[in-house]
PDB file with SEQRES, HELIX, SHEET and CRYST1 records, atoms N, CA, C and O in Angstrom:
SEQRES   1 A   88  MET ASN GLY ALA GLY ARG HIS ALA LEU LEU ILE GLY VAL          
SEQRES   2 A   88  ASN ARG TYR PRO ASN PHE GLY PRO ARG GLN GLN LEU LEU          
SEQRES   3 A   88  GLY CYS ILE ASN ASP VAL GLU VAL MET ALA ALA LEU LEU          
SEQRES   4 A   88  SER SER SER CYS GLY PHE GLU ASP ALA VAL THR LEU CYS          
SEQRES   5 A   88  ASP ASP GLU ALA THR ARG GLU GLY ILE LEU ALA ALA LEU          
SEQRES   6 A   88  GLU VAL SER PRO HIS ALA LEU LYS THR PRO THR PRO TRP          
SEQRES   7 A   88  SER TYR THR THR VAL ALA THR ALA ARG ARG                      
HELIX    1 AA1 PRO A   21  GLN A   23  5                                   3    
HELIX    2 AA2 CYS A   28  SER A   41  1                                  14    
HELIX    3 AA3 ASP A   53  GLU A   55  5                                   3    
HELIX    4 AA4 ARG A   58  VAL A   67  1                                  10    
SHEET    1 AA1 2 HIS A   7  GLY A  12  0                                        
SHEET    2 AA1 2 ASP A  47  CYS A  52  1                                        
CRYST1    1.000    1.000    1.000  90.00  90.00  90.00 P 1           1          
ATOM      1  N   MET A   1      -8.547  18.266  22.133  1.00  0.00           N  
ATOM      2  CA  MET A   1      -9.424  17.154  22.468  1.00  0.00           C  
ATOM      3  C   MET A   1      -9.013  16.606  23.825  1.00  0.00           C  
ATOM      4  O   MET A   1      -7.828  16.386  24.074  1.00  0.00           O  
ATOM      5  N   ASN A   2      -9.962  16.389  24.682  1.00  0.00           N  
ATOM      6  CA  ASN A   2      -9.689  15.889  26.023  1.00  0.00           C  
ATOM      7  C   ASN A   2      -9.749  14.368  26.028  1.00  0.00           C  
ATOM      8  O   ASN A   2     -10.791  13.780  25.739  1.00  0.00           O  
ATOM      9  N   GLY A   3      -8.621  13.730  26.360  1.00  0.00           N  
ATOM     10  CA  GLY A   3      -8.559  12.269  26.389  1.00  0.00           C  
ATOM     11  C   GLY A   3      -8.512  11.718  27.795  1.00  0.00           C  
ATOM     12  O   GLY A   3      -8.201  10.543  27.995  1.00  0.00           O  
ATOM     13  N   ALA A   4      -8.823  12.565  28.788  1.00  0.00           N  
ATOM     14  CA  ALA A   4      -8.767  12.116  30.180  1.00  0.00           C  
ATOM     15  C   ALA A   4      -9.592  10.847  30.346  1.00  0.00           C  
ATOM     16  O   ALA A   4     -10.731  10.762  29.885  1.00  0.00           O  
ATOM     17  N   GLY A   5      -9.006   9.882  31.000  1.00  0.00           N  
ATOM     18  CA  GLY A   5      -9.683   8.615  31.215  1.00  0.00           C  
ATOM     19  C   GLY A   5      -9.578   7.662  30.042  1.00  0.00           C  
ATOM     20  O   GLY A   5     -10.124   6.559  30.083  1.00  0.00           O  
ATOM     21  N   ARG A   6      -8.886   8.076  29.004  1.00  0.00           N  
ATOM     22  CA  ARG A   6      -8.724   7.217  27.831  1.00  0.00           C  
ATOM     23  C   ARG A   6      -7.352   6.561  27.867  1.00  0.00           C  
ATOM     24  O   ARG A   6      -6.355   7.180  28.239  1.00  0.00           O  
ATOM     25  N   HIS A   7      -7.327   5.313  27.477  1.00  0.00           N  
ATOM     26  CA  HIS A   7      -6.103   4.523  27.497  1.00  0.00           C  
ATOM     27  C   HIS A   7      -6.036   3.735  26.194  1.00  0.00           C  
ATOM     28  O   HIS A   7      -7.061   3.354  25.629  1.00  0.00           O  
ATOM     29  N   ALA A   8      -4.821   3.499  25.730  1.00  0.00           N  
ATOM     30  CA  ALA A   8      -4.651   2.789  24.458  1.00  0.00           C  
ATOM     31  C   ALA A   8      -3.637   1.666  24.607  1.00  0.00           C  
ATOM     32  O   ALA A   8      -2.634   1.795  25.309  1.00  0.00           O  
ATOM     33  N   LEU A   9      -3.918   0.583  23.941  1.00  0.00           N  
ATOM     34  CA  LEU A   9      -2.956  -0.507  23.783  1.00  0.00           C  
ATOM     35  C   LEU A   9      -2.723  -0.630  22.284  1.00  0.00           C  
ATOM     36  O   LEU A   9      -3.633  -0.975  21.529  1.00  0.00           O  
ATOM     37  N   LEU A  10      -1.499  -0.346  21.862  1.00  0.00           N  
ATOM     38  CA  LEU A  10      -1.156  -0.348  20.444  1.00  0.00           C  
ATOM     39  C   LEU A  10      -0.185  -1.496  20.165  1.00  0.00           C  
ATOM     40  O   LEU A  10       0.783  -1.698  20.899  1.00  0.00           O  
ATOM     41  N   ILE A  11      -0.457  -2.234  19.103  1.00  0.00           N  
ATOM     42  CA  ILE A  11       0.338  -3.412  18.788  1.00  0.00           C  
ATOM     43  C   ILE A  11       0.908  -3.271  17.379  1.00  0.00           C  
ATOM     44  O   ILE A  11       0.174  -3.010  16.426  1.00  0.00           O  
ATOM     45  N   GLY A  12       2.212  -3.445  17.258  1.00  0.00           N  
ATOM     46  CA  GLY A  12       2.871  -3.360  15.964  1.00  0.00           C  
ATOM     47  C   GLY A  12       3.771  -4.565  15.750  1.00  0.00           C  
ATOM     48  O   GLY A  12       4.634  -4.862  16.576  1.00  0.00           O  
ATOM     49  N   VAL A  13       3.565  -5.251  14.648  1.00  0.00           N  
ATOM     50  CA  VAL A  13       4.362  -6.446  14.357  1.00  0.00           C  
ATOM     51  C   VAL A  13       4.955  -6.315  12.963  1.00  0.00           C  
ATOM     52  O   VAL A  13       4.238  -6.251  11.965  1.00  0.00           O  
ATOM     53  N   ASN A  14       6.270  -6.276  12.922  1.00  0.00           N  
ATOM     54  CA  ASN A  14       7.002  -6.291  11.647  1.00  0.00           C  
ATOM     55  C   ASN A  14       7.505  -7.693  11.330  1.00  0.00           C  
ATOM     56  O   ASN A  14       7.526  -8.102  10.170  1.00  0.00           O  
ATOM     57  N   ARG A  15       7.910  -8.429  12.368  1.00  0.00           N  
ATOM     58  CA  ARG A  15       8.552  -9.735  12.172  1.00  0.00           C  
ATOM     59  C   ARG A  15       7.596 -10.872  12.510  1.00  0.00           C  
ATOM     60  O   ARG A  15       7.071 -10.955  13.621  1.00  0.00           O  
ATOM     61  N   TYR A  16       7.385 -11.727  11.552  1.00  0.00           N  
ATOM     62  CA  TYR A  16       6.550 -12.907  11.740  1.00  0.00           C  
ATOM     63  C   TYR A  16       7.438 -14.135  11.623  1.00  0.00           C  
ATOM     64  O   TYR A  16       8.075 -14.331  10.588  1.00  0.00           O  
ATOM     65  N   PRO A  17       7.498 -14.970  12.663  1.00  0.00           N  
ATOM     66  CA  PRO A  17       8.450 -16.082  12.678  1.00  0.00           C  
ATOM     67  C   PRO A  17       8.223 -17.127  11.579  1.00  0.00           C  
ATOM     68  O   PRO A  17       9.170 -17.810  11.187  1.00  0.00           O  
ATOM     69  N   ASN A  18       7.019 -17.264  11.085  1.00  0.00           N  
ATOM     70  CA  ASN A  18       6.739 -18.285  10.070  1.00  0.00           C  
ATOM     71  C   ASN A  18       6.882 -17.765   8.646  1.00  0.00           C  
ATOM     72  O   ASN A  18       6.651 -18.509   7.693  1.00  0.00           O  
ATOM     73  N   PHE A  19       7.259 -16.500   8.487  1.00  0.00           N  
ATOM     74  CA  PHE A  19       7.421 -15.908   7.166  1.00  0.00           C  
ATOM     75  C   PHE A  19       8.893 -15.753   6.847  1.00  0.00           C  
ATOM     76  O   PHE A  19       9.719 -15.575   7.742  1.00  0.00           O  
ATOM     77  N   GLY A  20       9.209 -15.820   5.587  1.00  0.00           N  
ATOM     78  CA  GLY A  20      10.582 -15.613   5.146  1.00  0.00           C  
ATOM     79  C   GLY A  20      10.948 -14.133   5.134  1.00  0.00           C  
ATOM     80  O   GLY A  20      10.087 -13.278   5.344  1.00  0.00           O  
ATOM     81  N   PRO A  21      12.211 -13.831   4.892  1.00  0.00           N  
ATOM     82  CA  PRO A  21      12.678 -12.443   4.915  1.00  0.00           C  
ATOM     83  C   PRO A  21      11.910 -11.521   3.957  1.00  0.00           C  
ATOM     84  O   PRO A  21      11.694 -10.351   4.269  1.00  0.00           O  
ATOM     85  N   ARG A  22      11.509 -12.029   2.825  1.00  0.00           N  
ATOM     86  CA  ARG A  22      10.810 -11.178   1.846  1.00  0.00           C  
ATOM     87  C   ARG A  22       9.362 -10.917   2.219  1.00  0.00           C  
ATOM     88  O   ARG A  22       8.747 -10.002   1.671  1.00  0.00           O  
ATOM     89  N   GLN A  23       8.801 -11.694   3.136  1.00  0.00           N  
ATOM     90  CA  GLN A  23       7.413 -11.497   3.542  1.00  0.00           C  
ATOM     91  C   GLN A  23       7.267 -10.667   4.823  1.00  0.00           C  
ATOM     92  O   GLN A  23       6.150 -10.396   5.262  1.00  0.00           O  
ATOM     93  N   GLN A  24       8.377 -10.269   5.412  1.00  0.00           N  
ATOM     94  CA  GLN A  24       8.320  -9.471   6.637  1.00  0.00           C  
ATOM     95  C   GLN A  24       7.809  -8.068   6.306  1.00  0.00           C  
ATOM     96  O   GLN A  24       7.969  -7.589   5.184  1.00  0.00           O  
ATOM     97  N   LEU A  25       7.203  -7.425   7.279  1.00  0.00           N  
ATOM     98  CA  LEU A  25       6.655  -6.091   7.080  1.00  0.00           C  
ATOM     99  C   LEU A  25       7.646  -5.020   7.521  1.00  0.00           C  
ATOM    100  O   LEU A  25       8.580  -5.291   8.275  1.00  0.00           O  
ATOM    101  N   LEU A  26       7.431  -3.829   7.050  1.00  0.00           N  
ATOM    102  CA  LEU A  26       8.237  -2.674   7.433  1.00  0.00           C  
ATOM    103  C   LEU A  26       7.279  -1.566   7.880  1.00  0.00           C  
ATOM    104  O   LEU A  26       6.235  -1.359   7.262  1.00  0.00           O  
ATOM    105  N   GLY A  27       7.625  -0.880   8.917  1.00  0.00           N  
ATOM    106  CA  GLY A  27       6.863   0.310   9.285  1.00  0.00           C  
ATOM    107  C   GLY A  27       5.790   0.143  10.332  1.00  0.00           C  
ATOM    108  O   GLY A  27       5.294   1.147  10.843  1.00  0.00           O  
ATOM    109  N   CYS A  28       5.402  -1.072  10.680  1.00  0.00           N  
ATOM    110  CA  CYS A  28       4.319  -1.254  11.653  1.00  0.00           C  
ATOM    111  C   CYS A  28       4.712  -0.711  13.024  1.00  0.00           C  
ATOM    112  O   CYS A  28       3.915  -0.040  13.680  1.00  0.00           O  
ATOM    113  N   ILE A  29       5.927  -0.996  13.451  1.00  0.00           N  
ATOM    114  CA  ILE A  29       6.380  -0.515  14.759  1.00  0.00           C  
ATOM    115  C   ILE A  29       6.488   1.008  14.741  1.00  0.00           C  
ATOM    116  O   ILE A  29       6.097   1.671  15.702  1.00  0.00           O  
ATOM    117  N   ASN A  30       7.010   1.555  13.667  1.00  0.00           N  
ATOM    118  CA  ASN A  30       7.073   3.006  13.548  1.00  0.00           C  
ATOM    119  C   ASN A  30       5.671   3.613  13.634  1.00  0.00           C  
ATOM    120  O   ASN A  30       5.478   4.617  14.319  1.00  0.00           O  
ATOM    121  N   ASP A  31       4.699   3.021  12.952  1.00  0.00           N  
ATOM    122  CA  ASP A  31       3.331   3.528  12.992  1.00  0.00           C  
ATOM    123  C   ASP A  31       2.768   3.514  14.409  1.00  0.00           C  
ATOM    124  O   ASP A  31       2.103   4.463  14.825  1.00  0.00           O  
ATOM    125  N   VAL A  32       3.034   2.441  15.148  1.00  0.00           N  
ATOM    126  CA  VAL A  32       2.556   2.334  16.526  1.00  0.00           C  
ATOM    127  C   VAL A  32       3.195   3.410  17.405  1.00  0.00           C  
ATOM    128  O   VAL A  32       2.517   4.025  18.228  1.00  0.00           O  
ATOM    129  N   GLU A  33       4.485   3.634  17.233  1.00  0.00           N  
ATOM    130  CA  GLU A  33       5.173   4.642  18.044  1.00  0.00           C  
ATOM    131  C   GLU A  33       4.647   6.044  17.740  1.00  0.00           C  
ATOM    132  O   GLU A  33       4.460   6.852  18.650  1.00  0.00           O  
ATOM    133  N   VAL A  34       4.413   6.326  16.472  1.00  0.00           N  
ATOM    134  CA  VAL A  34       3.876   7.635  16.087  1.00  0.00           C  
ATOM    135  C   VAL A  34       2.458   7.805  16.631  1.00  0.00           C  
ATOM    136  O   VAL A  34       2.115   8.867  17.151  1.00  0.00           O  
ATOM    137  N   MET A  35       1.637   6.765  16.516  1.00  0.00           N  
ATOM    138  CA  MET A  35       0.263   6.835  17.013  1.00  0.00           C  
ATOM    139  C   MET A  35       0.239   7.013  18.530  1.00  0.00           C  
ATOM    140  O   MET A  35      -0.574   7.782  19.043  1.00  0.00           O  
ATOM    141  N   ALA A  36       1.111   6.320  19.253  1.00  0.00           N  
ATOM    142  CA  ALA A  36       1.178   6.466  20.711  1.00  0.00           C  
ATOM    143  C   ALA A  36       1.536   7.896  21.093  1.00  0.00           C  
ATOM    144  O   ALA A  36       0.934   8.469  22.001  1.00  0.00           O  
ATOM    145  N   ALA A  37       2.506   8.469  20.409  1.00  0.00           N  
ATOM    146  CA  ALA A  37       2.900   9.857  20.682  1.00  0.00           C  
ATOM    147  C   ALA A  37       1.761  10.817  20.372  1.00  0.00           C  
ATOM    148  O   ALA A  37       1.515  11.754  21.132  1.00  0.00           O  
ATOM    149  N   LEU A  38       1.074  10.594  19.276  1.00  0.00           N  
ATOM    150  CA  LEU A  38      -0.048  11.446  18.895  1.00  0.00           C  
ATOM    151  C   LEU A  38      -1.174  11.374  19.921  1.00  0.00           C  
ATOM    152  O   LEU A  38      -1.720  12.401  20.325  1.00  0.00           O  
ATOM    153  N   LEU A  39      -1.518  10.165  20.337  1.00  0.00           N  
ATOM    154  CA  LEU A  39      -2.594  10.008  21.314  1.00  0.00           C  
ATOM    155  C   LEU A  39      -2.257  10.698  22.632  1.00  0.00           C  
ATOM    156  O   LEU A  39      -3.120  11.309  23.262  1.00  0.00           O  
ATOM    157  N   SER A  40      -0.998  10.594  23.040  1.00  0.00           N  
ATOM    158  CA  SER A  40      -0.579  11.216  24.300  1.00  0.00           C  
ATOM    159  C   SER A  40      -0.474  12.730  24.194  1.00  0.00           C  
ATOM    160  O   SER A  40      -0.966  13.450  25.063  1.00  0.00           O  
ATOM    161  N   SER A  41       0.162  13.215  23.136  1.00  0.00           N  
ATOM    162  CA  SER A  41       0.430  14.656  23.049  1.00  0.00           C  
ATOM    163  C   SER A  41      -0.743  15.470  22.522  1.00  0.00           C  
ATOM    164  O   SER A  41      -1.045  16.538  23.054  1.00  0.00           O  
ATOM    165  N   SER A  42      -1.396  14.981  21.494  1.00  0.00           N  
ATOM    166  CA  SER A  42      -2.442  15.781  20.858  1.00  0.00           C  
ATOM    167  C   SER A  42      -3.851  15.428  21.303  1.00  0.00           C  
ATOM    168  O   SER A  42      -4.754  16.263  21.250  1.00  0.00           O  
ATOM    169  N   CYS A  43      -4.036  14.204  21.737  1.00  0.00           N  
ATOM    170  CA  CYS A  43      -5.382  13.772  22.126  1.00  0.00           C  
ATOM    171  C   CYS A  43      -5.523  13.624  23.635  1.00  0.00           C  
ATOM    172  O   CYS A  43      -6.616  13.344  24.127  1.00  0.00           O  
ATOM    173  N   GLY A  44      -4.437  13.807  24.372  1.00  0.00           N  
ATOM    174  CA  GLY A  44      -4.493  13.805  25.825  1.00  0.00           C  
ATOM    175  C   GLY A  44      -4.754  12.457  26.474  1.00  0.00           C  
ATOM    176  O   GLY A  44      -5.229  12.405  27.609  1.00  0.00           O  
ATOM    177  N   PHE A  45      -4.455  11.369  25.782  1.00  0.00           N  
ATOM    178  CA  PHE A  45      -4.650  10.059  26.403  1.00  0.00           C  
ATOM    179  C   PHE A  45      -3.757   9.952  27.631  1.00  0.00           C  
ATOM    180  O   PHE A  45      -2.623  10.429  27.624  1.00  0.00           O  
ATOM    181  N   GLU A  46      -4.267   9.329  28.676  1.00  0.00           N  
ATOM    182  CA  GLU A  46      -3.493   9.183  29.911  1.00  0.00           C  
ATOM    183  C   GLU A  46      -2.303   8.257  29.716  1.00  0.00           C  
ATOM    184  O   GLU A  46      -1.219   8.518  30.237  1.00  0.00           O  
ATOM    185  N   ASP A  47      -2.498   7.190  28.976  1.00  0.00           N  
ATOM    186  CA  ASP A  47      -1.381   6.300  28.681  1.00  0.00           C  
ATOM    187  C   ASP A  47      -1.638   5.572  27.372  1.00  0.00           C  
ATOM    188  O   ASP A  47      -2.782   5.295  27.010  1.00  0.00           O  
ATOM    189  N   ALA A  48      -0.570   5.273  26.681  1.00  0.00           N  
ATOM    190  CA  ALA A  48      -0.619   4.532  25.426  1.00  0.00           C  
ATOM    191  C   ALA A  48       0.471   3.469  25.503  1.00  0.00           C  
ATOM    192  O   ALA A  48       1.646   3.754  25.274  1.00  0.00           O  
ATOM    193  N   VAL A  49       0.078   2.261  25.820  1.00  0.00           N  
ATOM    194  CA  VAL A  49       1.006   1.145  25.963  1.00  0.00           C  
ATOM    195  C   VAL A  49       1.243   0.537  24.582  1.00  0.00           C  
ATOM    196  O   VAL A  49       0.304   0.353  23.808  1.00  0.00           O  
ATOM    197  N   THR A  50       2.500   0.229  24.281  1.00  0.00           N  
ATOM    198  CA  THR A  50       2.809  -0.401  23.002  1.00  0.00           C  
ATOM    199  C   THR A  50       3.409  -1.792  23.215  1.00  0.00           C  
ATOM    200  O   THR A  50       4.191  -2.015  24.139  1.00  0.00           O  
ATOM    201  N   LEU A  51       3.032  -2.698  22.358  1.00  0.00           N  
ATOM    202  CA  LEU A  51       3.630  -4.033  22.297  1.00  0.00           C  
ATOM    203  C   LEU A  51       4.127  -4.220  20.875  1.00  0.00           C  
ATOM    204  O   LEU A  51       3.378  -4.023  19.919  1.00  0.00           O  
ATOM    205  N   CYS A  52       5.389  -4.600  20.737  1.00  0.00           N  
ATOM    206  CA  CYS A  52       5.979  -4.734  19.406  1.00  0.00           C  
ATOM    207  C   CYS A  52       6.614  -6.112  19.223  1.00  0.00           C  
ATOM    208  O   CYS A  52       7.210  -6.676  20.141  1.00  0.00           O  
ATOM    209  N   ASP A  53       6.465  -6.625  18.017  1.00  0.00           N  
ATOM    210  CA  ASP A  53       7.042  -7.896  17.600  1.00  0.00           C  
ATOM    211  C   ASP A  53       6.842  -8.999  18.642  1.00  0.00           C  
ATOM    212  O   ASP A  53       5.704  -9.388  18.904  1.00  0.00           O  
ATOM    213  N   ASP A  54       7.919  -9.511  19.242  1.00  0.00           N  
ATOM    214  CA  ASP A  54       7.825 -10.663  20.142  1.00  0.00           C  
ATOM    215  C   ASP A  54       6.983 -10.408  21.389  1.00  0.00           C  
ATOM    216  O   ASP A  54       6.541 -11.360  22.031  1.00  0.00           O  
ATOM    217  N   GLU A  55       6.754  -9.162  21.741  1.00  0.00           N  
ATOM    218  CA  GLU A  55       5.917  -8.832  22.906  1.00  0.00           C  
ATOM    219  C   GLU A  55       4.435  -9.022  22.593  1.00  0.00           C  
ATOM    220  O   GLU A  55       3.627  -9.167  23.511  1.00  0.00           O  
ATOM    221  N   ALA A  56       4.068  -9.023  21.320  1.00  0.00           N  
ATOM    222  CA  ALA A  56       2.669  -9.025  20.903  1.00  0.00           C  
ATOM    223  C   ALA A  56       2.106 -10.440  20.789  1.00  0.00           C  
ATOM    224  O   ALA A  56       1.575 -10.830  19.749  1.00  0.00           O  
ATOM    225  N   THR A  57       2.229 -11.189  21.863  1.00  0.00           N  
ATOM    226  CA  THR A  57       1.645 -12.535  21.931  1.00  0.00           C  
ATOM    227  C   THR A  57       0.308 -12.443  22.658  1.00  0.00           C  
ATOM    228  O   THR A  57      -0.026 -11.410  23.238  1.00  0.00           O  
ATOM    229  N   ARG A  58      -0.435 -13.514  22.619  1.00  0.00           N  
ATOM    230  CA  ARG A  58      -1.707 -13.550  23.369  1.00  0.00           C  
ATOM    231  C   ARG A  58      -1.448 -13.238  24.834  1.00  0.00           C  
ATOM    232  O   ARG A  58      -2.156 -12.442  25.451  1.00  0.00           O  
ATOM    233  N   GLU A  59      -0.417 -13.880  25.380  1.00  0.00           N  
ATOM    234  CA  GLU A  59      -0.081 -13.678  26.789  1.00  0.00           C  
ATOM    235  C   GLU A  59       0.341 -12.235  27.051  1.00  0.00           C  
ATOM    236  O   GLU A  59      -0.048 -11.648  28.061  1.00  0.00           O  
ATOM    237  N   GLY A  60       1.131 -11.662  26.151  1.00  0.00           N  
ATOM    238  CA  GLY A  60       1.581 -10.286  26.310  1.00  0.00           C  
ATOM    239  C   GLY A  60       0.433  -9.297  26.273  1.00  0.00           C  
ATOM    240  O   GLY A  60       0.393  -8.345  27.052  1.00  0.00           O  
ATOM    241  N   ILE A  61      -0.500  -9.528  25.362  1.00  0.00           N  
ATOM    242  CA  ILE A  61      -1.659  -8.639  25.251  1.00  0.00           C  
ATOM    243  C   ILE A  61      -2.519  -8.727  26.505  1.00  0.00           C  
ATOM    244  O   ILE A  61      -2.908  -7.705  27.069  1.00  0.00           O  
ATOM    245  N   LEU A  62      -2.817  -9.955  26.941  1.00  0.00           N  
ATOM    246  CA  LEU A  62      -3.635 -10.115  28.148  1.00  0.00           C  
ATOM    247  C   LEU A  62      -2.943  -9.519  29.363  1.00  0.00           C  
ATOM    248  O   LEU A  62      -3.593  -8.886  30.195  1.00  0.00           O  
ATOM    249  N   ALA A  63      -1.636  -9.711  29.478  1.00  0.00           N  
ATOM    250  CA  ALA A  63      -0.892  -9.144  30.605  1.00  0.00           C  
ATOM    251  C   ALA A  63      -0.934  -7.620  30.570  1.00  0.00           C  
ATOM    252  O   ALA A  63      -1.107  -6.983  31.609  1.00  0.00           O  
ATOM    253  N   ALA A  64      -0.777  -7.033  29.390  1.00  0.00           N  
ATOM    254  CA  ALA A  64      -0.822  -5.571  29.280  1.00  0.00           C  
ATOM    255  C   ALA A  64      -2.186  -5.030  29.699  1.00  0.00           C  
ATOM    256  O   ALA A  64      -2.273  -3.975  30.327  1.00  0.00           O  
ATOM    257  N   LEU A  65      -3.231  -5.741  29.357  1.00  0.00           N  
ATOM    258  CA  LEU A  65      -4.569  -5.301  29.754  1.00  0.00           C  
ATOM    259  C   LEU A  65      -4.777  -5.432  31.254  1.00  0.00           C  
ATOM    260  O   LEU A  65      -5.438  -4.595  31.868  1.00  0.00           O  
ATOM    261  N   GLU A  66      -4.214  -6.482  31.848  1.00  0.00           N  
ATOM    262  CA  GLU A  66      -4.404  -6.712  33.284  1.00  0.00           C  
ATOM    263  C   GLU A  66      -3.570  -5.780  34.143  1.00  0.00           C  
ATOM    264  O   GLU A  66      -4.047  -5.327  35.184  1.00  0.00           O  
ATOM    265  N   VAL A  67      -2.348  -5.479  33.748  1.00  0.00           N  
ATOM    266  CA  VAL A  67      -1.456  -4.695  34.591  1.00  0.00           C  
ATOM    267  C   VAL A  67      -1.440  -3.222  34.217  1.00  0.00           C  
ATOM    268  O   VAL A  67      -0.644  -2.448  34.748  1.00  0.00           O  
ATOM    269  N   SER A  68      -2.314  -2.842  33.309  1.00  0.00           N  
ATOM    270  CA  SER A  68      -2.388  -1.426  32.959  1.00  0.00           C  
ATOM    271  C   SER A  68      -2.596  -0.625  34.230  1.00  0.00           C  
ATOM    272  O   SER A  68      -3.398  -1.009  35.082  1.00  0.00           O  
ATOM    273  N   PRO A  69      -1.880   0.488  34.369  1.00  0.00           N  
ATOM    274  CA  PRO A  69      -2.050   1.295  35.577  1.00  0.00           C  
ATOM    275  C   PRO A  69      -3.476   1.788  35.748  1.00  0.00           C  
ATOM    276  O   PRO A  69      -3.869   2.215  36.833  1.00  0.00           O  
ATOM    277  N   HIS A  70      -4.232   1.726  34.693  1.00  0.00           N  
ATOM    278  CA  HIS A  70      -5.621   2.172  34.762  1.00  0.00           C  
ATOM    279  C   HIS A  70      -6.529   1.028  34.325  1.00  0.00           C  
ATOM    280  O   HIS A  70      -7.318   1.168  33.390  1.00  0.00           O  
ATOM    281  N   ALA A  71      -6.407  -0.115  35.017  1.00  0.00           N  
ATOM    282  CA  ALA A  71      -7.217  -1.278  34.655  1.00  0.00           C  
ATOM    283  C   ALA A  71      -8.687  -0.874  34.625  1.00  0.00           C  
ATOM    284  O   ALA A  71      -9.156  -0.077  35.438  1.00  0.00           O  
ATOM    285  N   LEU A  72      -9.377  -1.440  33.683  1.00  0.00           N  
ATOM    286  CA  LEU A  72     -10.770  -1.054  33.500  1.00  0.00           C  
ATOM    287  C   LEU A  72     -11.622  -1.463  34.696  1.00  0.00           C  
ATOM    288  O   LEU A  72     -11.740  -2.645  35.021  1.00  0.00           O  
ATOM    289  N   LYS A  73     -12.200  -0.485  35.328  1.00  0.00           N  
ATOM    290  CA  LYS A  73     -13.081  -0.747  36.461  1.00  0.00           C  
ATOM    291  C   LYS A  73     -14.524  -0.424  36.107  1.00  0.00           C  
ATOM    292  O   LYS A  73     -15.450  -0.910  36.756  1.00  0.00           O  
ATOM    293  N   THR A  74     -14.712   0.372  35.106  1.00  0.00           N  
ATOM    294  CA  THR A  74     -16.044   0.741  34.647  1.00  0.00           C  
ATOM    295  C   THR A  74     -16.087   0.563  33.134  1.00  0.00           C  
ATOM    296  O   THR A  74     -15.040   0.481  32.491  1.00  0.00           O  
ATOM    297  N   PRO A  75     -17.273   0.504  32.566  1.00  0.00           N  
ATOM    298  CA  PRO A  75     -17.333   0.383  31.106  1.00  0.00           C  
ATOM    299  C   PRO A  75     -16.574   1.522  30.433  1.00  0.00           C  
ATOM    300  O   PRO A  75     -16.736   2.691  30.785  1.00  0.00           O  
ATOM    301  N   THR A  76     -15.754   1.162  29.472  1.00  0.00           N  
ATOM    302  CA  THR A  76     -14.913   2.119  28.788  1.00  0.00           C  
ATOM    303  C   THR A  76     -15.031   1.895  27.290  1.00  0.00           C  
ATOM    304  O   THR A  76     -14.944   0.757  26.828  1.00  0.00           O  
ATOM    305  N   PRO A  77     -15.228   2.960  26.525  1.00  0.00           N  
ATOM    306  CA  PRO A  77     -15.277   2.764  25.070  1.00  0.00           C  
ATOM    307  C   PRO A  77     -13.918   2.351  24.528  1.00  0.00           C  
ATOM    308  O   PRO A  77     -12.877   2.821  24.988  1.00  0.00           O  
ATOM    309  N   TRP A  78     -13.947   1.475  23.553  1.00  0.00           N  
ATOM    310  CA  TRP A  78     -12.716   0.988  22.923  1.00  0.00           C  
ATOM    311  C   TRP A  78     -12.757   1.298  21.446  1.00  0.00           C  
ATOM    312  O   TRP A  78     -13.823   1.340  20.833  1.00  0.00           O  
ATOM    313  N   SER A  79     -11.612   1.509  20.896  1.00  0.00           N  
ATOM    314  CA  SER A  79     -11.468   1.663  19.458  1.00  0.00           C  
ATOM    315  C   SER A  79     -10.401   0.685  19.007  1.00  0.00           C  
ATOM    316  O   SER A  79      -9.349   0.572  19.636  1.00  0.00           O  
ATOM    317  N   TYR A  80     -10.668  -0.016  17.928  1.00  0.00           N  
ATOM    318  CA  TYR A  80      -9.711  -0.985  17.405  1.00  0.00           C  
ATOM    319  C   TYR A  80      -9.334  -0.581  15.986  1.00  0.00           C  
ATOM    320  O   TYR A  80     -10.202  -0.369  15.140  1.00  0.00           O  
ATOM    321  N   THR A  81      -8.066  -0.479  15.739  1.00  0.00           N  
ATOM    322  CA  THR A  81      -7.586  -0.132  14.412  1.00  0.00           C  
ATOM    323  C   THR A  81      -6.427  -1.052  14.064  1.00  0.00           C  
ATOM    324  O   THR A  81      -5.550  -1.299  14.892  1.00  0.00           O  
ATOM    325  N   THR A  82      -6.426  -1.547  12.863  1.00  0.00           N  
ATOM    326  CA  THR A  82      -5.327  -2.366  12.381  1.00  0.00           C  
ATOM    327  C   THR A  82      -4.627  -1.627  11.256  1.00  0.00           C  
ATOM    328  O   THR A  82      -5.264  -1.137  10.323  1.00  0.00           O  
ATOM    329  N   VAL A  83      -3.323  -1.555  11.355  1.00  0.00           N  
ATOM    330  CA  VAL A  83      -2.520  -0.952  10.298  1.00  0.00           C  
ATOM    331  C   VAL A  83      -1.481  -1.970   9.876  1.00  0.00           C  
ATOM    332  O   VAL A  83      -0.723  -2.470  10.707  1.00  0.00           O  
ATOM    333  N   ALA A  84      -1.442  -2.275   8.608  1.00  0.00           N  
ATOM    334  CA  ALA A  84      -0.427  -3.191   8.086  1.00  0.00           C  
ATOM    335  C   ALA A  84       0.288  -2.500   6.942  1.00  0.00           C  
ATOM    336  O   ALA A  84      -0.338  -1.917   6.058  1.00  0.00           O  
ATOM    337  N   THR A  85       1.581  -2.573   6.975  1.00  0.00           N  
ATOM    338  CA  THR A  85       2.391  -1.955   5.934  1.00  0.00           C  
ATOM    339  C   THR A  85       3.146  -3.053   5.202  1.00  0.00           C  
ATOM    340  O   THR A  85       3.880  -3.827   5.817  1.00  0.00           O  
ATOM    341  N   ALA A  86       2.969  -3.117   3.927  1.00  0.00           N  
ATOM    342  CA  ALA A  86       3.686  -4.137   3.138  1.00  0.00           C  
ATOM    343  C   ALA A  86       4.673  -3.444   2.213  1.00  0.00           C  
ATOM    344  O   ALA A  86       4.416  -2.360   1.689  1.00  0.00           O  
ATOM    345  N   ARG A  87       5.782  -4.088   2.033  1.00  0.00           N  
ATOM    346  CA  ARG A  87       6.744  -3.521   1.078  1.00  0.00           C  
ATOM    347  C   ARG A  87       6.600  -4.237  -0.251  1.00  0.00           C  
ATOM    348  O   ARG A  87       6.152  -5.381  -0.322  1.00  0.00           O  
ATOM    349  N   ARG A  88       6.985  -3.548  -1.280  1.00  0.00           N  
ATOM    350  CA  ARG A  88       6.901  -4.142  -2.632  1.00  0.00           C  
ATOM    351  C   ARG A  88       8.276  -4.273  -3.203  1.00  0.00           C  
ATOM    352  O   ARG A  88       8.435  -4.748  -4.327  1.00  0.00           O  
TER     353      ARG A  88                                                      
END                                                                             
């Protein structure tokens, strides 16, 4: 699959500051790292930027979109996926 011209911003949050230790998530960051590698290696994405835990703030997300080496200059299709992993 040719991903030329495709870029991804992947966000993974395991730690939530307002939640106690038992409510924290496991695996979200791992999922983001695996997805970034997959998009780059198998789907040919030009870049896959990841933001994890404390980096995944409103400001961090907006900054990542603005300083992306391939800032959007033309209409670009986007895909949004949310993955949440809960432990039992």
